[in-house]
N, C-alpha and C positions, 0 to 999 in steps of 0.2 A: 504494500500500500504506500502511495506517495504522500508524504506529509507536506501540506501546503503552507503551513505557518510554523515558525519556530517558537519554542516556549520562551516567553519573556515575563518578567515580573511587572507588578503594578507601577513601580518606580520608573521603569523604562517607558511604559505606555504614557504615563503622565508627563514625563519629560518630553517625549515626542510631540504630544498635543500642545504643551506650552510653547515649545520651540517653534512649531508651525504657526500658532496663533500670534506669537510675538513678531515673527517675520512678516506676516500679513498686516498686522496692526501698524508696524513701522512704516509701511507703504502709505498709509493714510494719515499719519501724524502731520506731515508737511503737506499742506494743500494750498491751492491758489486762491480759494474763495470759500467763505462760509455762507450758506443759505439758511436764513432763519425763517421758519414757517413752511408747513407742508401743504398749504392751500394751493389753489390754481396758479397763483403767481410764483410761489416757491417751486412748484413742480416744473413749470415752464422754464424758470431760471436754471434749475438743475439740468433739464434736458438740453438747453442751449449751451451750458458750460460743458456738458459731456460731449456734445457734438463738436465743440471747439477744441476738444482734447485736454480740457482743464481738469485738474483734480480738485474736488470740492467735498465739503462736509455739510450735512444738513441736520437741522434740529427743529422739532415741532414746539419745543418748550425751552425757554431760556429765561432765567430770572436775573442774572447779573452778567454783564459783558465788560471785560477790561480791555481798553483800547490802548494804542501805542503811547498816547500822551500821559498815561498813568491814571487818567480819570476813570470813573466807573459809571456806566450807563445802566439804569435799571428799568 
């Protein structure tokens, strides 16, 4: 009988999952734009950014936003 999977422990499986997640998350940490709001305008903005090849992050809910000047908008 052919063994398809090798025996591994929980530690190795967890490490593989965390490593892959971290690599994928790192791709999205640095983005060109942040879209706030998932309504029609936010969805269209995201679509247009994606079509333009831009990396963006979107959020439906935000309570505090820190901007470059150091001030906080709420």
